[in-house]
PDB file of N, CA, C and O in Angstrom:
ATOM      1  N   UNK A   1      -5.930   4.968  -5.352  1.00  0.00           N
ATOM      2  CA  UNK A   1      -6.809   4.557  -4.232  1.00  0.00           C
ATOM      3  C   UNK A   1      -8.311   4.929  -4.903  1.00  0.00           C
ATOM      4  O   UNK A   1      -9.383   4.388  -4.629  1.00  0.00           O
ATOM      5  N   UNK A   2      -8.065   6.010  -5.859  1.00  0.00           N
ATOM      6  CA  UNK A   2      -9.561   6.373  -6.493  1.00  0.00           C
ATOM      7  C   UNK A   2      -9.603   5.274  -7.386  1.00  0.00           C
ATOM      8  O   UNK A   2     -10.450   4.381  -7.389  1.00  0.00           O
ATOM      9  N   UNK A   3      -8.445   5.425  -8.291  1.00  0.00           N
ATOM     10  CA  UNK A   3      -8.454   4.851  -9.453  1.00  0.00           C
ATOM     11  C   UNK A   3      -8.819   2.847  -8.809  1.00  0.00           C
ATOM     12  O   UNK A   3      -9.983   2.450  -8.873  1.00  0.00           O
ATOM     13  N   UNK A   4      -8.553   2.616  -8.680  1.00  0.00           N
ATOM     14  CA  UNK A   4      -9.285   1.274  -7.646  1.00  0.00           C
ATOM     15  C   UNK A   4     -10.230   1.276  -7.584  1.00  0.00           C
ATOM     16  O   UNK A   4     -10.898   0.380  -8.100  1.00  0.00           O
ATOM     17  N   UNK A   5     -11.055   2.839  -6.557  1.00  0.00           N
ATOM     18  CA  UNK A   5     -12.213   2.483  -6.497  1.00  0.00           C
ATOM     19  C   UNK A   5     -13.081   2.814  -7.830  1.00  0.00           C
ATOM     20  O   UNK A   5     -14.221   2.361  -7.931  1.00  0.00           O
ATOM     21  N   UNK A   6     -12.489   3.645  -8.878  1.00  0.00           N
ATOM     22  CA  UNK A   6     -13.557   3.614  -9.876  1.00  0.00           C
ATOM     23  C   UNK A   6     -12.713   2.104 -10.479  1.00  0.00           C
ATOM     24  O   UNK A   6     -12.952   1.192  -9.687  1.00  0.00           O
ATOM     25  N   UNK A   7     -12.487   1.986 -10.774  1.00  0.00           N
ATOM     26  CA  UNK A   7     -11.745   0.543 -12.266  1.00  0.00           C
ATOM     27  C   UNK A   7     -12.251  -0.511 -10.989  1.00  0.00           C
ATOM     28  O   UNK A   7     -11.301  -0.634 -10.216  1.00  0.00           O
ATOM     29  N   UNK A   8     -12.985  -1.001 -10.705  1.00  0.00           N
ATOM     30  CA  UNK A   8     -14.044  -1.355  -9.664  1.00  0.00           C
ATOM     31  C   UNK A   8     -15.579  -1.350  -9.987  1.00  0.00           C
ATOM     32  O   UNK A   8     -16.472  -2.174  -9.790  1.00  0.00           O
ATOM     33  N   UNK A   9     -15.555  -0.548 -10.354  1.00  0.00           N
ATOM     34  CA  UNK A   9     -16.985   0.518 -10.836  1.00  0.00           C
ATOM     35  C   UNK A   9     -17.473   0.323 -11.949  1.00  0.00           C
ATOM     36  O   UNK A   9     -18.525  -0.265 -12.200  1.00  0.00           O
ATOM     37  N   UNK A  10     -16.548   0.928 -12.857  1.00  0.00           N
ATOM     38  CA  UNK A  10     -16.029   0.627 -14.341  1.00  0.00           C
ATOM     39  C   UNK A  10     -15.163  -0.363 -14.773  1.00  0.00           C
ATOM     40  O   UNK A  10     -14.399  -0.020 -15.675  1.00  0.00           O
ATOM     41  N   UNK A  11     -15.050  -1.918 -14.220  1.00  0.00           N
ATOM     42  CA  UNK A  11     -14.290  -2.656 -15.337  1.00  0.00           C
ATOM     43  C   UNK A  11     -14.538  -2.858 -16.697  1.00  0.00           C
ATOM     44  O   UNK A  11     -15.618  -2.749 -17.277  1.00  0.00           O
ATOM     45  N   UNK A  12     -13.315  -3.197 -17.214  1.00  0.00           N
ATOM     46  CA  UNK A  12     -13.383  -4.169 -18.877  1.00  0.00           C
ATOM     47  C   UNK A  12     -13.128  -5.109 -18.577  1.00  0.00           C
ATOM     48  O   UNK A  12     -12.221  -5.107 -17.744  1.00  0.00           O
ATOM     49  N   UNK A  13     -13.567  -6.243 -18.900  1.00  0.00           N
ATOM     50  CA  UNK A  13     -12.793  -7.845 -18.747  1.00  0.00           C
ATOM     51  C   UNK A  13     -13.306  -8.270 -20.583  1.00  0.00           C
ATOM     52  O   UNK A  13     -13.502  -9.413 -20.996  1.00  0.00           O
ATOM     53  N   UNK A  14     -13.415  -7.062 -21.352  1.00  0.00           N
ATOM     54  CA  UNK A  14     -13.101  -8.347 -22.666  1.00  0.00           C
ATOM     55  C   UNK A  14     -12.618  -7.168 -23.264  1.00  0.00           C
ATOM     56  O   UNK A  14     -13.224  -6.109 -23.431  1.00  0.00           O
ATOM     57  N   UNK A  15     -11.207  -7.526 -23.635  1.00  0.00           N
ATOM     58  CA  UNK A  15     -10.600  -6.037 -24.782  1.00  0.00           C
ATOM     59  C   UNK A  15      -9.322  -6.848 -25.904  1.00  0.00           C
ATOM     60  O   UNK A  15      -9.015  -7.967 -25.491  1.00  0.00           O
ATOM     61  N   UNK A  16      -8.964  -6.638 -26.543  1.00  0.00           N
ATOM     62  CA  UNK A  16      -7.669  -6.697 -27.411  1.00  0.00           C
ATOM     63  C   UNK A  16      -6.046  -6.564 -26.699  1.00  0.00           C
ATOM     64  O   UNK A  16      -5.137  -7.392 -26.637  1.00  0.00           O
ATOM     65  N   UNK A  17      -6.116  -5.550 -26.349  1.00  0.00           N
ATOM     66  CA  UNK A  17      -4.951  -5.295 -25.958  1.00  0.00           C
ATOM     67  C   UNK A  17      -4.487  -4.906 -24.785  1.00  0.00           C
ATOM     68  O   UNK A  17      -5.163  -3.878 -24.758  1.00  0.00           O
ATOM     69  N   UNK A  18      -4.001  -4.874 -23.965  1.00  0.00           N
ATOM     70  CA  UNK A  18      -3.403  -4.353 -22.915  1.00  0.00           C
ATOM     71  C   UNK A  18      -3.677  -2.630 -22.542  1.00  0.00           C
ATOM     72  O   UNK A  18      -4.126  -2.142 -21.505  1.00  0.00           O
ATOM     73  N   UNK A  19      -3.237  -1.976 -23.760  1.00  0.00           N
ATOM     74  CA  UNK A  19      -3.428  -0.314 -23.900  1.00  0.00           C
ATOM     75  C   UNK A  19      -4.758  -0.319 -23.506  1.00  0.00           C
ATOM     76  O   UNK A  19      -4.885   0.568 -22.662  1.00  0.00           O
ATOM     77  N   UNK A  20      -5.546  -0.743 -23.655  1.00  0.00           N
ATOM     78  CA  UNK A  20      -7.508  -0.554 -23.573  1.00  0.00           C
ATOM     79  C   UNK A  20      -7.850  -0.130 -22.345  1.00  0.00           C
ATOM     80  O   UNK A  20      -8.220   0.963 -21.916  1.00  0.00           O
ATOM     81  N   UNK A  21      -7.542  -1.864 -21.529  1.00  0.00           N
ATOM     82  CA  UNK A  21      -7.380  -1.658 -20.244  1.00  0.00           C
ATOM     83  C   UNK A  21      -6.243  -0.411 -18.994  1.00  0.00           C
ATOM     84  O   UNK A  21      -6.376  -0.027 -17.831  1.00  0.00           O
ATOM     85  N   UNK A  22      -5.126  -0.163 -20.187  1.00  0.00           N
ATOM     86  CA  UNK A  22      -4.456   0.734 -19.001  1.00  0.00           C
ATOM     87  C   UNK A  22      -4.575   2.238 -19.500  1.00  0.00           C
ATOM     88  O   UNK A  22      -4.117   3.256 -18.981  1.00  0.00           O
ATOM     89  N   UNK A  23      -5.257   2.093 -20.557  1.00  0.00           N
ATOM     90  CA  UNK A  23      -4.990   3.829 -20.918  1.00  0.00           C
ATOM     91  C   UNK A  23      -5.623   4.324 -21.903  1.00  0.00           C
ATOM     92  O   UNK A  23      -5.393   5.294 -22.625  1.00  0.00           O
ATOM     93  N   UNK A  24      -6.946   3.110 -21.851  1.00  0.00           N
ATOM     94  CA  UNK A  24      -8.713   4.094 -23.272  1.00  0.00           C
ATOM     95  C   UNK A  24      -9.869   3.574 -21.588  1.00  0.00           C
ATOM     96  O   UNK A  24     -11.092   3.446 -21.542  1.00  0.00           O
ATOM     97  N   UNK A  25      -8.832   3.397 -20.448  1.00  0.00           N
ATOM     98  CA  UNK A  25     -10.375   3.006 -19.516  1.00  0.00           C
ATOM     99  C   UNK A  25     -11.172   4.638 -19.025  1.00  0.00           C
ATOM    100  O   UNK A  25     -10.488   5.660 -19.088  1.00  0.00           O
ATOM    101  N   UNK A  26     -12.665   4.704 -18.548  1.00  0.00           N
ATOM    102  CA  UNK A  26     -12.965   5.531 -17.656  1.00  0.00           C
ATOM    103  C   UNK A  26     -12.336   5.286 -16.066  1.00  0.00           C
ATOM    104  O   UNK A  26     -12.655   6.094 -15.194  1.00  0.00           O
ATOM    105  N   UNK A  27     -11.846   4.665 -15.889  1.00  0.00           N
ATOM    106  CA  UNK A  27     -10.591   4.967 -14.600  1.00  0.00           C
ATOM    107  C   UNK A  27      -9.763   5.896 -14.586  1.00  0.00           C
ATOM    108  O   UNK A  27      -9.319   6.614 -13.690  1.00  0.00           O
ATOM    109  N   UNK A  28      -9.490   5.773 -16.322  1.00  0.00           N
ATOM    110  CA  UNK A  28      -8.242   6.707 -16.035  1.00  0.00           C
ATOM    111  C   UNK A  28      -8.574   7.851 -16.538  1.00  0.00           C
ATOM    112  O   UNK A  28      -7.844   8.752 -16.126  1.00  0.00           O
ATOM    113  N   UNK A  29      -9.665   8.305 -17.520  1.00  0.00           N
ATOM    114  CA  UNK A  29     -10.263  10.013 -18.227  1.00  0.00           C
ATOM    115  C   UNK A  29     -10.255   9.909 -16.456  1.00  0.00           C
ATOM    116  O   UNK A  29      -9.271  10.358 -15.867  1.00  0.00           O
ATOM    117  N   UNK A  30     -11.161   9.424 -15.831  1.00  0.00           N
ATOM    118  CA  UNK A  30     -11.914  10.062 -14.652  1.00  0.00           C
ATOM    119  C   UNK A  30     -11.074  10.366 -13.391  1.00  0.00           C
ATOM    120  O   UNK A  30     -11.334  11.201 -12.525  1.00  0.00           O
ATOM    121  N   UNK A  31      -9.913   9.445 -13.460  1.00  0.00           N
ATOM    122  CA  UNK A  31      -8.603  10.472 -12.556  1.00  0.00           C
ATOM    123  C   UNK A  31      -8.293  10.712 -13.427  1.00  0.00           C
ATOM    124  O   UNK A  31      -8.544   9.661 -14.018  1.00  0.00           O
ATOM    125  N   UNK A  32      -7.810  11.439 -14.251  1.00  0.00           N
ATOM    126  CA  UNK A  32      -6.975  12.476 -14.802  1.00  0.00           C
ATOM    127  C   UNK A  32      -8.000  13.833 -14.673  1.00  0.00           C
ATOM    128  O   UNK A  32      -7.767  14.852 -14.023  1.00  0.00           O
ATOM    129  N   UNK A  33      -9.103  13.557 -15.421  1.00  0.00           N
ATOM    130  CA  UNK A  33      -9.705  15.234 -14.950  1.00  0.00           C
ATOM    131  C   UNK A  33      -9.884  15.112 -13.792  1.00  0.00           C
ATOM    132  O   UNK A  33      -9.135  15.881 -13.190  1.00  0.00           O
ATOM    133  N   UNK A  34     -10.734  14.315 -12.885  1.00  0.00           N
ATOM    134  CA  UNK A  34     -10.920  14.823 -11.541  1.00  0.00           C
ATOM    135  C   UNK A  34      -9.297  15.063 -10.645  1.00  0.00           C
ATOM    136  O   UNK A  34      -9.354  15.540  -9.511  1.00  0.00           O
ATOM    137  N   UNK A  35      -8.370  14.817 -11.053  1.00  0.00           N
ATOM    138  CA  UNK A  35      -6.887  14.949 -10.845  1.00  0.00           C
ATOM    139  C   UNK A  35      -6.416  16.768 -10.881  1.00  0.00           C
ATOM    140  O   UNK A  35      -6.040  17.633 -10.089  1.00  0.00           O
ATOM    141  N   UNK A  36      -6.693  16.637 -12.175  1.00  0.00           N
ATOM    142  CA  UNK A  36      -6.757  17.932 -13.126  1.00  0.00           C
ATOM    143  C   UNK A  36      -8.002  19.362 -11.800  1.00  0.00           C
ATOM    144  O   UNK A  36      -7.674  20.383 -11.195  1.00  0.00           O
ATOM    145  N   UNK A  37      -8.890  18.871 -11.885  1.00  0.00           N
ATOM    146  CA  UNK A  37      -9.461  19.299 -11.005  1.00  0.00           C
ATOM    147  C   UNK A  37      -9.485  20.195  -9.623  1.00  0.00           C
ATOM    148  O   UNK A  37      -9.730  21.322  -9.193  1.00  0.00           O
ATOM    149  N   UNK A  38      -9.031  18.807  -9.217  1.00  0.00           N
ATOM    150  CA  UNK A  38      -8.923  18.934  -7.858  1.00  0.00           C
ATOM    151  C   UNK A  38      -7.706  20.608  -7.737  1.00  0.00           C
ATOM    152  O   UNK A  38      -7.857  21.811  -7.527  1.00  0.00           O
ATOM    153  N   UNK A  39      -6.627  19.699  -8.013  1.00  0.00           N
ATOM    154  CA  UNK A  39      -5.765  21.107  -8.080  1.00  0.00           C
ATOM    155  C   UNK A  39      -5.742  23.049  -8.749  1.00  0.00           C
ATOM    156  O   UNK A  39      -5.077  24.041  -8.453  1.00  0.00           O
ATOM    157  N   UNK A  40      -7.087  22.699  -9.937  1.00  0.00           N
ATOM    158  CA  UNK A  40      -7.457  24.044 -10.337  1.00  0.00           C
ATOM    159  C   UNK A  40      -8.360  24.523  -9.510  1.00  0.00           C
ATOM    160  O   UNK A  40      -8.792  25.675  -9.564  1.00  0.00           O
ATOM    161  N   UNK A  41      -8.703  23.652  -8.683  1.00  0.00           N
ATOM    162  CA  UNK A  41     -10.380  24.651  -8.119  1.00  0.00           C
ATOM    163  C   UNK A  41      -9.459  24.260  -6.657  1.00  0.00           C
ATOM    164  O   UNK A  41     -10.232  24.746  -5.832  1.00  0.00           O
ATOM    165  N   UNK A  42      -7.879  23.482  -5.533  1.00  0.00           N
ATOM    166  CA  UNK A  42      -7.102  24.255  -5.216  1.00  0.00           C
ATOM    167  C   UNK A  42      -6.738  25.374  -4.953  1.00  0.00           C
ATOM    168  O   UNK A  42      -7.047  26.013  -3.947  1.00  0.00           O
ATOM    169  N   UNK A  43      -5.810  25.832  -6.135  1.00  0.00           N
ATOM    170  CA  UNK A  43      -5.544  26.956  -6.518  1.00  0.00           C
ATOM    171  C   UNK A  43      -6.845  28.196  -6.169  1.00  0.00           C
ATOM    172  O   UNK A  43      -6.645  29.180  -5.456  1.00  0.00           O
ATOM    173  N   UNK A  44      -7.945  27.928  -6.731  1.00  0.00           N
ATOM    174  CA  UNK A  44      -8.937  28.751  -7.273  1.00  0.00           C
ATOM    175  C   UNK A  44      -9.173  29.316  -5.248  1.00  0.00           C
ATOM    176  O   UNK A  44      -8.619  30.251  -4.670  1.00  0.00           O
ATOM    177  N   UNK A  45     -10.250  28.228  -4.653  1.00  0.00           N
ATOM    178  CA  UNK A  45      -9.986  28.344  -3.421  1.00  0.00           C
ATOM    179  C   UNK A  45      -8.988  29.101  -3.299  1.00  0.00           C
ATOM    180  O   UNK A  45      -9.218  30.217  -2.833  1.00  0.00           O
ATOM    181  N   UNK A  46      -7.887  28.831  -3.586  1.00  0.00           N
ATOM    182  CA  UNK A  46      -6.694  29.874  -2.546  1.00  0.00           C
ATOM    183  C   UNK A  46      -6.267  30.911  -2.860  1.00  0.00           C
ATOM    184  O   UNK A  46      -5.357  31.321  -2.140  1.00  0.00           O
ATOM    185  N   UNK A  47      -6.841  32.123  -4.451  1.00  0.00           N
ATOM    186  CA  UNK A  47      -6.141  33.002  -4.604  1.00  0.00           C
ATOM    187  C   UNK A  47      -8.347  34.079  -4.134  1.00  0.00           C
ATOM    188  O   UNK A  47      -8.764  35.236  -4.094  1.00  0.00           O
ATOM    189  N   UNK A  48      -9.019  32.460  -3.892  1.00  0.00           N
ATOM    190  CA  UNK A  48     -10.600  33.802  -3.227  1.00  0.00           C
ATOM    191  C   UNK A  48     -10.723  33.834  -1.790  1.00  0.00           C
ATOM    192  O   UNK A  48     -11.541  34.503  -1.159  1.00  0.00           O
ATOM    193  N   UNK A  49      -9.787  33.006  -1.293  1.00  0.00           N
ATOM    194  CA  UNK A  49      -9.487  33.205   0.356  1.00  0.00           C
ATOM    195  C   UNK A  49      -8.405  34.094   1.006  1.00  0.00           C
ATOM    196  O   UNK A  49      -7.369  34.181   0.346  1.00  0.00           O
ATOM    197  N   UNK A  50      -8.447  34.769   2.168  1.00  0.00           N
ATOM    198  CA  UNK A  50      -7.174  35.131   2.408  1.00  0.00           C
ATOM    199  C   UNK A  50      -6.951  35.163   3.948  1.00  0.00           C
ATOM    200  O   UNK A  50      -7.236  35.898   4.893  1.00  0.00           O
ATOM    201  N   UNK A  51      -6.318  34.031   3.727  1.00  0.00           N
ATOM    202  CA  UNK A  51      -5.012  33.185   4.652  1.00  0.00           C
ATOM    203  C   UNK A  51      -3.967  32.673   4.202  1.00  0.00           C
ATOM    204  O   UNK A  51      -3.808  32.308   3.037  1.00  0.00           O
ATOM    205  N   UNK A  52      -2.677  32.562   5.636  1.00  0.00           N
ATOM    206  CA  UNK A  52      -2.153  32.031   5.467  1.00  0.00           C
ATOM    207  C   UNK A  52      -1.380  30.510   4.289  1.00  0.00           C
ATOM    208  O   UNK A  52      -1.698  29.350   4.027  1.00  0.00           O
ATOM    209  N   UNK A  53      -0.727  31.072   4.067  1.00  0.00           N
ATOM    210  CA  UNK A  53      -0.235  30.305   2.909  1.00  0.00           C
ATOM    211  C   UNK A  53       0.570  28.634   3.493  1.00  0.00           C
ATOM    212  O   UNK A  53       0.660  27.608   2.818  1.00  0.00           O
ATOM    213  N   UNK A  54       0.972  28.815   4.681  1.00  0.00           N
ATOM    214  CA  UNK A  54       0.617  27.511   5.513  1.00  0.00           C
ATOM    215  C   UNK A  54       0.115  26.916   5.951  1.00  0.00           C
ATOM    216  O   UNK A  54       0.475  25.758   6.158  1.00  0.00           O
ATOM    217  N   UNK A  55      -1.541  27.661   6.504  1.00  0.00           N
ATOM    218  CA  UNK A  55      -2.389  27.148   6.755  1.00  0.00           C
ATOM    219  C   UNK A  55      -3.597  26.811   5.621  1.00  0.00           C
ATOM    220  O   UNK A  55      -4.454  25.954   5.406  1.00  0.00           O
ATOM    221  N   UNK A  56      -3.307  27.514   5.300  1.00  0.00           N
ATOM    222  CA  UNK A  56      -4.369  26.715   4.300  1.00  0.00           C
ATOM    223  C   UNK A  56      -3.128  25.355   3.349  1.00  0.00           C
ATOM    224  O   UNK A  56      -3.320  25.515   2.144  1.00  0.00           O
ATOM    225  N   UNK A  57      -2.599  24.794   3.465  1.00  0.00           N
ATOM    226  CA  UNK A  57      -1.547  23.748   2.797  1.00  0.00           C
ATOM    227  C   UNK A  57      -2.502  22.631   4.101  1.00  0.00           C
ATOM    228  O   UNK A  57      -3.408  21.800   4.030  1.00  0.00           O
ATOM    229  N   UNK A  58      -1.792  23.131   5.022  1.00  0.00           N
ATOM    230  CA  UNK A  58      -2.278  22.567   6.639  1.00  0.00           C
ATOM    231  C   UNK A  58      -3.925  21.964   6.248  1.00  0.00           C
ATOM    232  O   UNK A  58      -4.412  21.074   6.945  1.00  0.00           O
ATOM    233  N   UNK A  59      -4.410  22.340   5.504  1.00  0.00           N
ATOM    234  CA  UNK A  59      -5.766  22.134   5.835  1.00  0.00           C
ATOM    235  C   UNK A  59      -6.343  20.897   4.334  1.00  0.00           C
ATOM    236  O   UNK A  59      -6.983  19.846   4.326  1.00  0.00           O
ATOM    237  N   UNK A  60      -5.783  21.632   3.396  1.00  0.00           N
ATOM    238  CA  UNK A  60      -5.813  20.999   2.109  1.00  0.00           C
ATOM    239  C   UNK A  60      -5.051  19.317   2.435  1.00  0.00           C
ATOM    240  O   UNK A  60      -5.783  18.332   2.532  1.00  0.00           O
ATOM    241  N   UNK A  61      -3.992  19.241   2.530  1.00  0.00           N
ATOM    242  CA  UNK A  61      -3.312  18.181   3.603  1.00  0.00           C
ATOM    243  C   UNK A  61      -4.060  17.296   4.655  1.00  0.00           C
ATOM    244  O   UNK A  61      -4.000  16.113   4.989  1.00  0.00           O
ATOM    245  N   UNK A  62      -4.746  18.320   5.005  1.00  0.00           N
ATOM    246  CA  UNK A  62      -5.892  17.308   6.222  1.00  0.00           C
ATOM    247  C   UNK A  62      -6.979  16.521   5.125  1.00  0.00           C
ATOM    248  O   UNK A  62      -7.289  15.333   5.040  1.00  0.00           O
ATOM    249  N   UNK A  63      -7.426  17.765   4.304  1.00  0.00           N
ATOM    250  CA  UNK A  63      -8.824  16.590   3.674  1.00  0.00           C
ATOM    251  C   UNK A  63      -7.683  15.169   2.422  1.00  0.00           C
ATOM    252  O   UNK A  63      -7.762  13.996   2.058  1.00  0.00           O
ATOM    253  N   UNK A  64      -6.989  16.086   2.293  1.00  0.00           N
ATOM    254  CA  UNK A  64      -5.851  14.582   1.444  1.00  0.00           C
ATOM    255  C   UNK A  64      -6.412  12.860   2.351  1.00  0.00           C
ATOM    256  O   UNK A  64      -6.915  11.774   2.065  1.00  0.00           O
ATOM    257  N   UNK A  65      -5.845  13.682   3.629  1.00  0.00           N
ATOM    258  CA  UNK A  65      -5.380  12.696   4.267  1.00  0.00           C
ATOM    259  C   UNK A  65      -6.696  11.977   4.982  1.00  0.00           C
ATOM    260  O   UNK A  65      -6.534  10.985   5.692  1.00  0.00           O
ATOM    261  N   UNK A  66      -7.732  12.425   4.794  1.00  0.00           N
ATOM    262  CA  UNK A  66      -9.399  11.797   5.746  1.00  0.00           C
ATOM    263  C   UNK A  66      -9.865  11.248   3.930  1.00  0.00           C
ATOM    264  O   UNK A  66     -10.465  10.182   3.796  1.00  0.00           O
ATOM    265  N   UNK A  67      -9.548  11.998   2.834  1.00  0.00           N
ATOM    266  CA  UNK A  67      -9.644  11.356   1.654  1.00  0.00           C
ATOM    267  C   UNK A  67      -9.316   9.887   1.835  1.00  0.00           C
ATOM    268  O   UNK A  67     -10.030   8.944   2.178  1.00  0.00           O
ATOM    269  N   UNK A  68      -7.656   9.980   1.411  1.00  0.00           N
ATOM    270  CA  UNK A  68      -7.330   8.233   2.106  1.00  0.00           C
ATOM    271  C   UNK A  68      -7.650   8.210   2.097  1.00  0.00           C
ATOM    272  O   UNK A  68      -8.340   8.114   1.082  1.00  0.00           O
ATOM    273  N   UNK A  69      -8.184   8.246   3.757  1.00  0.00           N
ATOM    274  CA  UNK A  69      -8.581   7.275   4.980  1.00  0.00           C
ATOM    275  C   UNK A  69      -9.898   6.338   4.764  1.00  0.00           C
ATOM    276  O   UNK A  69     -10.160   5.137   4.838  1.00  0.00           O
ATOM    277  N   UNK A  70     -10.618   7.614   4.440  1.00  0.00           N
ATOM    278  CA  UNK A  70     -12.222   6.767   3.617  1.00  0.00           C
ATOM    279  C   UNK A  70     -12.085   6.203   2.163  1.00  0.00           C
ATOM    280  O   UNK A  70     -12.857   5.346   1.732  1.00  0.00           O
ATOM    281  N   UNK A  71     -10.987   6.768   1.384  1.00  0.00           N
ATOM    282  CA  UNK A  71     -11.074   5.902   0.035  1.00  0.00           C
ATOM    283  C   UNK A  71     -10.534   3.570   0.657  1.00  0.00           C
ATOM    284  O   UNK A  71     -10.966   2.442   0.414  1.00  0.00           O
ATOM    285  N   UNK A  72      -9.744   4.034   1.238  1.00  0.00           N
ATOM    286  CA  UNK A  72      -9.262   2.900   2.254  1.00  0.00           C
ATOM    287  C   UNK A  72     -10.351   2.224   2.727  1.00  0.00           C
ATOM    288  O   UNK A  72     -10.723   1.141   2.275  1.00  0.00           O
ATOM    289  N   UNK A  73     -10.904   2.848   3.663  1.00  0.00           N
ATOM    290  CA  UNK A  73     -12.272   1.199   4.333  1.00  0.00           C
ATOM    291  C   UNK A  73     -13.211   0.885   2.673  1.00  0.00           C
ATOM    292  O   UNK A  73     -13.439  -0.207   2.151  1.00  0.00           O
ATOM    293  N   UNK A  74     -13.666   2.542   2.080  1.00  0.00           N
ATOM    294  CA  UNK A  74     -14.072   1.725   0.814  1.00  0.00           C
ATOM    295  C   UNK A  74     -13.967   0.540   0.643  1.00  0.00           C
ATOM    296  O   UNK A  74     -14.893  -0.265   0.741  1.00  0.00           O
ATOM    297  N   UNK A  75     -12.136   0.140   0.201  1.00  0.00           N
ATOM    298  CA  UNK A  75     -11.265  -0.368  -1.017  1.00  0.00           C
ATOM    299  C   UNK A  75     -11.218  -1.945   0.146  1.00  0.00           C
ATOM    300  O   UNK A  75     -10.931  -3.125  -0.057  1.00  0.00           O
ATOM    301  N   UNK A  76     -11.674  -1.134   1.397  1.00  0.00           N
ATOM    302  CA  UNK A  76     -11.539  -2.519   2.399  1.00  0.00           C
ATOM    303  C   UNK A  76     -12.418  -3.813   2.367  1.00  0.00           C
ATOM    304  O   UNK A  76     -12.203  -5.025   2.344  1.00  0.00           O
ATOM    305  N   UNK A  77     -14.043  -2.582   2.380  1.00  0.00           N
ATOM    306  CA  UNK A  77     -15.056  -2.907   2.418  1.00  0.00           C
ATOM    307  C   UNK A  77     -15.919  -3.609   1.349  1.00  0.00           C
ATOM    308  O   UNK A  77     -16.429  -4.729   1.358  1.00  0.00           O
ATOM    309  N   UNK A  78     -15.942  -2.227   0.051  1.00  0.00           N
ATOM    310  CA  UNK A  78     -17.199  -2.605  -1.205  1.00  0.00           C
ATOM    311  C   UNK A  78     -15.613  -3.191  -1.662  1.00  0.00           C
ATOM    312  O   UNK A  78     -15.436  -4.315  -2.132  1.00  0.00           O
ATOM    313  N   UNK A  79     -15.001  -2.627  -1.526  1.00  0.00           N
ATOM    314  CA  UNK A  79     -13.733  -3.207  -2.651  1.00  0.00           C
ATOM    315  C   UNK A  79     -13.439  -4.586  -2.981  1.00  0.00           C
ATOM    316  O   UNK A  79     -12.911  -4.976  -4.022  1.00  0.00           O
ATOM    317  N   UNK A  80     -13.769  -5.182  -2.151  1.00  0.00           N
ATOM    318  CA  UNK A  80     -13.727  -7.214  -1.834  1.00  0.00           C
ATOM    319  C   UNK A  80     -14.884  -7.142  -2.765  1.00  0.00           C
ATOM    320  O   UNK A  80     -14.992  -7.035  -3.987  1.00  0.00           O
ATOM    321  N   UNK A  81     -16.024  -7.272  -1.390  1.00  0.00           N
ATOM    322  CA  UNK A  81     -17.418  -7.997  -1.990  1.00  0.00           C
ATOM    323  C   UNK A  81     -17.283  -7.778  -3.251  1.00  0.00           C
ATOM    324  O   UNK A  81     -17.096  -8.794  -3.921  1.00  0.00           O
ATOM    325  N   UNK A  82     -17.338  -6.017  -4.243  1.00  0.00           N
ATOM    326  CA  UNK A  82     -17.388  -5.957  -5.431  1.00  0.00           C
ATOM    327  C   UNK A  82     -15.798  -6.447  -6.428  1.00  0.00           C
ATOM    328  O   UNK A  82     -15.695  -5.949  -7.549  1.00  0.00           O
ATOM    329  N   UNK A  83     -15.070  -7.061  -6.108  1.00  0.00           N
ATOM    330  CA  UNK A  83     -14.271  -8.033  -6.194  1.00  0.00           C
ATOM    331  C   UNK A  83     -14.854  -9.153  -6.231  1.00  0.00           C
ATOM    332  O   UNK A  83     -14.184  -9.964  -6.869  1.00  0.00           O
ATOM    333  N   UNK A  84     -15.693  -9.518  -5.879  1.00  0.00           N
ATOM    334  CA  UNK A  84     -15.645 -11.369  -5.788  1.00  0.00           C
ATOM    335  C   UNK A  84     -16.995 -11.822  -5.906  1.00  0.00           C
ATOM    336  O   UNK A  84     -17.517 -12.828  -5.426  1.00  0.00           O
ATOM    337  N   UNK A  85     -17.891 -10.140  -7.235  1.00  0.00           N
ATOM    338  CA  UNK A  85     -18.638 -10.522  -7.697  1.00  0.00           C
ATOM    339  C   UNK A  85     -18.395 -10.350  -9.421  1.00  0.00           C
ATOM    340  O   UNK A  85     -19.193 -10.938 -10.152  1.00  0.00           O
ATOM    341  N   UNK A  86     -17.389  -9.614  -9.983  1.00  0.00           N
ATOM    342  CA  UNK A  86     -16.814  -9.914 -10.751  1.00  0.00           C
ATOM    343  C   UNK A  86     -16.099 -10.759 -11.361  1.00  0.00           C
ATOM    344  O   UNK A  86     -15.592 -10.472 -12.445  1.00  0.00           O
TER     345      UNK A  86
END
C-alpha cells in the first residue's frame, strides 16, 4: 500500500519501456530503502530495549497493522482523488 501511495505522488506517464516504470521509479527506490530501514530500525530497537521477544513482536505487529489501516484510509480518500487528477 505504501508503494501505491508513493506511485500516486511520484507518477511517471512518459516512458519508453515497461522497465522504466516498474524497476526505475522513485517509488521502487523509496519503498526498497524504506523497508530496509524499517527492518534494521526494528532490529536495532530490539537490541536497545530489554523486553521479551514475544512482547516486542506483538508491538511491531500492532504498529504494522495500524500503519496498514492508515495507508488503506489514505488510498480510499486521497488516492482516489489523486488518481482522478492524473
